C-alpha positions, 0 to 999 in steps of 0.5 A: 683147543676151541677149534677142535671142540667146534670141529667135533660138534660139527661132525656130531651135528652132521652124523645126527642131522636127521634126529636133530632136524626132527627135534628142530621141526617139533620146536619150530613148526614154521619152515621159514623160521627153521631155515633161518635158525639153520642158516644162522648156525651154519653162518656162525660155523663158517665165520669161526672157521674163517677167523681161525684160518685168518689167524693161522695165516696172519 
């Protein structure tokens, strides 16, 4: 159930990435900090997907 929610959130974030990026730019004007936040979000999604795959094949 949680994985379905995360997949939907990932798709929504991909579809609305331009407005989200503009919102993030207004919140974090520093480019390095903005990239750090995006990196953390992407890493979190990848970790969740990896854990779900590991649990599936366990």
